[in-house]
FIDREN-582047 format. One record per residue (C-alpha): z, x, y. Coordinates in steps of 0.2 Angstrom, whole numbers, padded with zeros to 4 digits, always signed. Example, Ala and Ser with C-alpha at 12.3 -4.5 7.8 and 13.67 -1.06 7.14 Angstrom:
<banus>
+0039+0062-0022 +0036+0068-0005 
</banus>
This chain:
<banus>
-0586+0154+0604 -0571+0163+0613 -0555+0153+0610 -0539+0156+0622 -0521+0149+0622 -0516+0145+0640 -0497+0147+0642 -0492+0131+0653 -0479+0146+0663 -0490+0158+0666 -0506+0153+0677 -0508+0172+0681 -0511+0176+0664 -0524+0161+0663 -0534+0164+0675 -0535+0183+0669 -0539+0178+0651 -0551+0166+0659 -0560+0180+0671 -0561+0193+0655 -0570+0179+0645 -0582+0176+0659 -0585+0196+0661 -0589+0197+0641 -0600+0181+0641 -0611+0189+0658 -0612+0205+0646 -0601+0215+0656 -0591+0230+0651 -0574+0227+0646 -0568+0239+0660 -0577+0229+0673 -0564+0231+0686 -0565+0252+0688 -0579+0262+0690 -0576+0278+0683 -0571+0283+0667 -0556+0294+0654 -0559+0311+0651 -0566+0308+0633 -0583+0303+0643 -0592+0315+0655 -0582+0322+0669 -0585+0312+0684 -0595+0299+0679 -0598+0284+0689 -0607+0267+0691 -0611+0254+0702 -0611+0257+0721 -0599+0271+0720 -0613+0280+0710 -0628+0277+0724 -0617+0284+0737 -0612+0298+0728 -0628+0303+0723 -0637+0301+0740 -0651+0311+0743 -0649+0316+0723 -0653+0298+0720 -0674+0302+0719 -0671+0317+0708 -0661+0310+0697 -0674+0294+0695 -0689+0306+0694 -0678+0313+0679 -0677+0300+0671 -0695+0291+0674 -0689+0279+0686 -0694+0275+0704 -0679+0277+0718 -0678+0260+0721 -0676+0253+0703 -0663+0267+0700 -0651+0261+0713 -0655+0244+0709 -0651+0245+0692 -0633+0254+0696 -0629+0242+0707 -0634+0226+0694 -0630+0232+0676 -0612+0238+0674 -0616+0247+0657 -0625+0261+0668 -0616+0276+0673 -0623+0292+0680 -0610+0310+0676 -0608+0322+0688 -0623+0331+0682 -0635+0317+0683 -0637+0312+0666 -0637+0292+0664 -0631+0281+0650 -0624+0268+0645 -0607+0259+0639 -0613+0244+0631 -0602+0229+0628 -0594+0223+0613 -0603+0212+0604 -0593+0194+0606 -0601+0188+0591 -0590+0189+0576 -0598+0190+0560 -0593+0184+0543 -0591+0197+0529 -0609+0203+0524 -0615+0195+0508 -0617+0206+0493 -0631+0218+0494 -0647+0209+0483 -0662+0220+0487 -0670+0232+0476 -0662+0249+0482 -0647+0256+0473 -0631+0260+0480 -0634+0279+0475 -0647+0281+0486 -0639+0274+0503 -0639+0294+0509 -0656+0298+0506 -0667+0283+0512 -0682+0289+0523 -0695+0275+0531 -0709+0290+0533 -0705+0306+0524 -0712+0320+0533 -0715+0310+0551 -0709+0324+0565 -0698+0310+0575 -0683+0306+0567 -0669+0294+0571 -0654+0298+0559 -0643+0285+0555 -0627+0294+0553 -0614+0285+0541 -0603+0301+0535 -0595+0305+0550 -0599+0318+0564 -0589+0331+0574 -0596+0327+0594 -0594+0343+0601 -0602+0356+0613 -0614+0344+0622 -0617+0332+0634 -0603+0318+0632 -0592+0333+0638 -0579+0330+0623 -0571+0336+0606 -0570+0322+0593 -0572+0321+0573 -0577+0303+0572 -0575+0297+0555 -0584+0289+0543 -0592+0272+0545 -0579+0260+0537 -0577+0240+0535 -0567+0241+0521 -0551+0248+0528 -0552+0261+0515 -0549+0281+0518 -0561+0285+0504 -0575+0285+0498 -0588+0270+0502 -0586+0254+0494 -0602+0246+0485 -0601+0234+0499 -0601+0249+0511 -0615+0255+0502 -0624+0238+0504 -0622+0236+0523 -0628+0254+0526 -0644+0249+0516 -0647+0235+0525 -0642+0243+0541 -0658+0256+0537 -0670+0242+0532 -0668+0233+0547 -0669+0247+0559 -0684+0256+0549 -0693+0236+0552 -0689+0239+0571 -0697+0258+0573 -0711+0251+0559 -0726+0250+0572 -0721+0270+0575 -0723+0287+0566 -0705+0288+0566 -0695+0293+0551 -0680+0281+0552 -0666+0290+0539 -0648+0290+0532 -0651+0310+0524 -0644+0322+0537 -0658+0331+0542 -0656+0351+0548 -0648+0352+0567 -0665+0358+0571 -0673+0342+0567 -0664+0333+0581 -0665+0345+0595 -0681+0350+0605 -0682+0369+0608 -0695+0372+0621 -0712+0365+0623 -0721+0373+0607 -0706+0361+0595 -0713+0343+0590 -0699+0340+0576 -0685+0331+0584 -0676+0316+0586 -0660+0306+0589 -0643+0305+0579 -0637+0287+0579 -0619+0290+0573 -0612+0272+0566 -0593+0274+0567 -0576+0267+0574 -0570+0268+0592 -0559+0285+0590 -0548+0294+0604 -0553+0282+0617 -0573+0285+0616 -0580+0267+0614 -0564+0257+0620 -0572+0241+0624 -0589+0243+0619 -0601+0240+0606 -0611+0256+0608 -0615+0271+0619 -0630+0280+0622 -0637+0293+0636 -0655+0288+0642 -0668+0298+0639 -0661+0309+0627 -0671+0311+0611 -0681+0325+0615 -0663+0334+0622 -0661+0351+0617 -0642+0348+0611 -0637+0336+0599 -0631+0322+0610 -0630+0307+0599 -0629+0290+0602 -0615+0278+0595 -0613+0261+0586 -0598+0253+0587 -0602+0235+0583 -0602+0231+0564 -0610+0215+0555 -0627+0216+0548 -0636+0209+0561 -0625+0214+0576 -0624+0232+0568 -0641+0236+0564 -0647+0229+0582 -0635+0241+0590 -0644+0254+0581 -0660+0249+0588 -0654+0246+0605 -0644+0262+0608 -0657+0272+0602 -0668+0264+0610 -0659+0270+0625 -0662+0285+0620 -0682+0285+0620 -0678+0278+0639 -0677+0261+0637 -0666+0250+0650 -0659+0231+0647 -0669+0216+0645 -0658+0203+0655 -0661+0186+0658 -0659+0177+0674 -0646+0189+0681 -0635+0193+0664 -0636+0212+0662 -0639+0207+0641 -0654+0192+0635 -0643+0183+0624 -0656+0175+0614 -0664+0158+0612 -0668+0146+0599 -0664+0141+0583 -0669+0145+0566 -0681+0160+0560 -0689+0158+0578 -0675+0161+0587 -0678+0175+0597 -0673+0189+0609 -0677+0206+0615 -0668+0222+0605 -0663+0230+0622 -0653+0213+0627 -0641+0206+0615 -0649+0191+0604 -0636+0195+0589 -0637+0176+0584 -0657+0175+0584 -0668+0179+0570 -0684+0187+0577 -0677+0200+0588 -0691+0211+0596 -0699+0224+0608 -0702+0217+0622 -0712+0219+0640 -0702+0206+0649 -0714+0193+0650 -0704+0178+0645 -0695+0169+0661 -0679+0175+0670 -0684+0191+0664 -0675+0207+0673 -0686+0218+0670 -0705+0222+0665 -0704+0237+0656 -0716+0240+0642 -0703+0246+0628 -0718+0252+0615 -0726+0263+0630 -0710+0270+0634 -0707+0274+0615 -0725+0283+0613 -0724+0292+0629 -0726+0308+0630 -0710+0314+0633 -0706+0307+0618 -0719+0313+0607 -0721+0298+0598 -0738+0289+0592 -0741+0273+0585 -0743+0272+0566 -0763+0271+0562 -0772+0257+0558 -0770+0251+0540 -0784+0239+0536 -0800+0232+0547 -0797+0220+0561 -0811+0207+0555 -0825+0200+0544 -0837+0215+0543 -0825+0227+0537 -0811+0218+0527 -0802+0227+0514 -0804+0219+0496 -0789+0209+0488 -0782+0219+0474 -0784+0209+0457 -0769+0198+0453 -0757+0206+0440 -0757+0198+0423 -0742+0201+0411 -0727+0200+0408 -0731+0184+0419 -0743+0179+0432 -0743+0182+0449 -0753+0181+0466 -0764+0195+0470 -0754+0205+0483 -0756+0217+0497 -0745+0225+0510 -0750+0230+0529 -0742+0233+0545 -0746+0226+0561 -0743+0241+0573 -0750+0234+0589 -0754+0218+0600 -0768+0220+0596 -0771+0222+0579 -0777+0211+0566 -0778+0214+0548 -0794+0209+0536 -0796+0204+0519 -0809+0199+0508 -0810+0188+0492 -0821+0178+0481 -0817+0162+0474 -0827+0150+0461 -0822+0135+0472 -0805+0125+0471 -0789+0124+0480 -0783+0142+0486 -0767+0147+0491 -0761+0161+0504 -0745+0165+0509 -0742+0179+0524 -0723+0184+0524 -0714+0196+0536 -0702+0210+0529 -0687+0202+0525 -0673+0209+0531 -0674+0208+0548 -0692+0204+0550 -0700+0207+0567 -0717+0196+0563 -0721+0178+0566 -0738+0176+0558 -0754+0169+0559 -0766+0165+0542 -0784+0161+0546 -0799+0161+0534 -0816+0163+0538 -0834+0163+0530 -0839+0181+0525 -0851+0180+0538 -0836+0176+0551 -0838+0155+0552 -0818+0150+0554 -0813+0140+0541 -0796+0134+0541 -0780+0140+0552 -0761+0139+0550 -0746+0146+0561 -0729+0136+0556 -0722+0130+0570 -0704+0134+0568 -0707+0148+0553 -0711+0166+0555 -0720+0166+0538 -0737+0155+0535 -0742+0145+0521 -0761+0136+0518 -0769+0129+0504 -0786+0126+0506 -0799+0118+0495 -0814+0130+0495 -0831+0130+0490 -0838+0145+0479 -0842+0162+0489 -0836+0175+0497 -0821+0174+0512 -0810+0183+0522 -0791+0183+0528 -0786+0188+0544 -0767+0191+0548 -0762+0192+0566 -0746+0192+0576 -0745+0179+0587 -0731+0170+0599 -0722+0154+0601 -0728+0143+0617 -0714+0145+0631 -0701+0155+0620 -0711+0173+0615 -0726+0182+0619 -0737+0191+0603 -0730+0208+0612 -0717+0211+0600 -0723+0202+0584 -0728+0220+0575 -0720+0225+0560 -0722+0226+0540 -0730+0210+0530 -0737+0204+0514 -0750+0193+0509 -0751+0181+0493 -0769+0175+0486 -0766+0160+0473 -0782+0156+0464 -0787+0141+0454 -0794+0155+0442 -0775+0161+0439 -0770+0148+0432 -0767+0152+0414 -0768+0131+0408 -0782+0120+0414 -0783+0102+0409 -0802+0099+0408 -0801+0080+0405 -0813+0073+0391 -0801+0064+0380 -0802+0046+0370 -0791+0031+0370 -0788+0024+0353 -0779+0010+0346 -0769+0002+0353 -0773+0010+0369 -0766+0027+0367 -0772+0043+0371 -0767+0059+0362 -0756+0069+0373 -0758+0090+0372 -0750+0102+0381 -0747+0120+0381 -0731+0131+0382 -0728+0151+0384 -0735+0165+0393 -0753+0171+0387 -0748+0189+0387 -0750+0199+0371 -0736+0197+0359 -0728+0182+0370 -0722+0166+0360 -0735+0153+0363 -0736+0134+0357 -0748+0120+0355 -0741+0104+0356 -0750+0088+0352 -0740+0070+0355 -0743+0051+0352 -0755+0052+0339 -0755+0039+0325 -0738+0045+0313 -0744+0053+0299 -0763+0055+0304 -0773+0069+0302 -0778+0078+0315 -0793+0090+0318 -0790+0105+0332 -0806+0110+0338 -0805+0127+0347 -0818+0139+0355 -0820+0153+0366 -0832+0144+0379 -0833+0126+0383 -0847+0114+0376 -0843+0099+0389 -0855+0086+0381 -0851+0068+0377 -0845+0064+0360 -0839+0048+0354 -0835+0041+0368 -0826+0057+0378 -0831+0075+0380 -0831+0088+0365 -0824+0104+0377 -0824+0118+0365 -0838+0126+0359 -0837+0126+0340 -0849+0142+0337 -0842+0157+0330 -0826+0161+0331 -0824+0141+0336 -0820+0130+0323 -0810+0114+0320 -0796+0114+0308 -0788+0097+0298 -0769+0097+0302 -0755+0082+0298 -0747+0075+0312 -0729+0069+0306 -0720+0052+0304 -0714+0053+0324 -0734+0056+0331 -0733+0074+0334 -0737+0091+0330 -0732+0107+0334 -0740+0125+0331 -0731+0140+0334 -0738+0158+0336 -0740+0173+0346 -0753+0177+0358 -0765+0191+0352 -0768+0209+0360 -0787+0207+0358 -0792+0196+0372 -0794+0205+0388 -0787+0197+0403 -0797+0185+0410 -0803+0177+0392 -0801+0160+0390 -0797+0148+0374 -0803+0130+0374 -0792+0119+0363 -0793+0100+0359 -0787+0087+0347 -0798+0073+0338 -0789+0061+0326 -0798+0046+0316 -0795+0031+0320 -0806+0017+0312 -0797+0002+0324 -0804+0013+0339 -0820+0009+0348 -0831+0022+0343 -0818+0026+0328 -0809+0041+0335 -0795+0045+0347 -0793+0062+0358 -0783+0073+0369 -0790+0079+0384 -0798+0097+0382 -0786+0112+0387 -0792+0129+0395 -0779+0143+0391 -0782+0159+0401 -0776+0177+0395 -0766+0185+0409 
</banus>
């Protein structure tokens, strides 16, 4: 929220402050009352009606050079105060500074070391590059027409090396920008490429890209703005960088994608006459388009303008992958239905039991990814989790039989991830992962990006209570519990509780389940060798504990069965027994 202190003796100052605030809220450039720029911008640049008038008969030529029709360019120049035209007909955006003030970014908690902050690549070897330049850049001899040494990214106020906090911010910006471009065969990198990899020299040059200078306003360039970019500059023969001045992990990274989006040829996504869509909703499914300014939204996506009140119907993905940019969609990584599903990998075991996991990418609106698995029956849990931070997917899970019959579907209404637990009969099944929209807010158009699937099956539980216990005298049934992980060399324990004090307990164990009725209960372990029954002494408190390390000779998936039997002369069948446990090696 913008707050202004109104001076009672200065009505004109109050009105000016209110007007400035309204201009910012409308997404206007800070210098909204003028139609020319200082000499640190391309000379003779104009906007609005002044630009339309000066272009005159050249309007059609300039529009064609920027893949626009004449009427659309004239209309956009009149309606979008951020769009300027240089004297030689180049279009560029001077985007409004964000009115959102983010607090100090949280300490980076991801897995990438700070030492790697300037060697990050989303797709090493890709021929199209979006280079996030945080180290400072001398902008000269290019279409901007200035000679400015832009300083390195700086949020600490220091003039030396990057702080650990700044390195964490740089990594976070890269992660979020890489997620925005994940559907495309583009390398988002923080490692400076050779100049030849950022410029297109002739029709045969297939390696080129854009430099995004993440810096501070310098020598008046960018004054009052959050970012600046030429339109359709991705394939320029000169290093014509775009600039991101906004700060904050959300705002700054969105600015990087927004300004580089201009370089691919994208115009603004507005709302109900506003230049920038400000975002809508709250929580995980609060939404806005990348080419708007939804700095408070969680789900920020490429758009085709298919929302109510849209200012344009531009198809962002089609423009990014147009022939002039030379960018392709990523190839489909997994099959799309039950007939060509990819088997889920085995669940990891030690040092800790985990779900089976696989990572994937929804790269087009029509893409669905499919994964197969088999189960012996029981409750299966499936989680589909978007990339974090800055994921672009709202995910739906669907489970089918192997023949394609629907079993269950889950899309959590106000959350981007999806989680389901479903009781399945023994058999073969298929998981479908799809990006979906939210009715009345956003479509599935921009639900593209990275995710992971986690599958937990009943057989992955390392300890299962199989029942079969017998209640003894005084209405007690001995309790049994297992402690520790069934991993080679890990400490484990088997504990008997609520047994008659000082009694003799017989521990039955085996490598198979017998499961036959015995003395009013069920004898769970099969005592055939190497199974056996051991006599042990219960303490005066009615407890018995056994501690050891899990042996290394058991292959993963091997089960051992345990059960305590205790003579009890006062019991109806002369014994009491604990439930049987199945303990499975991870």
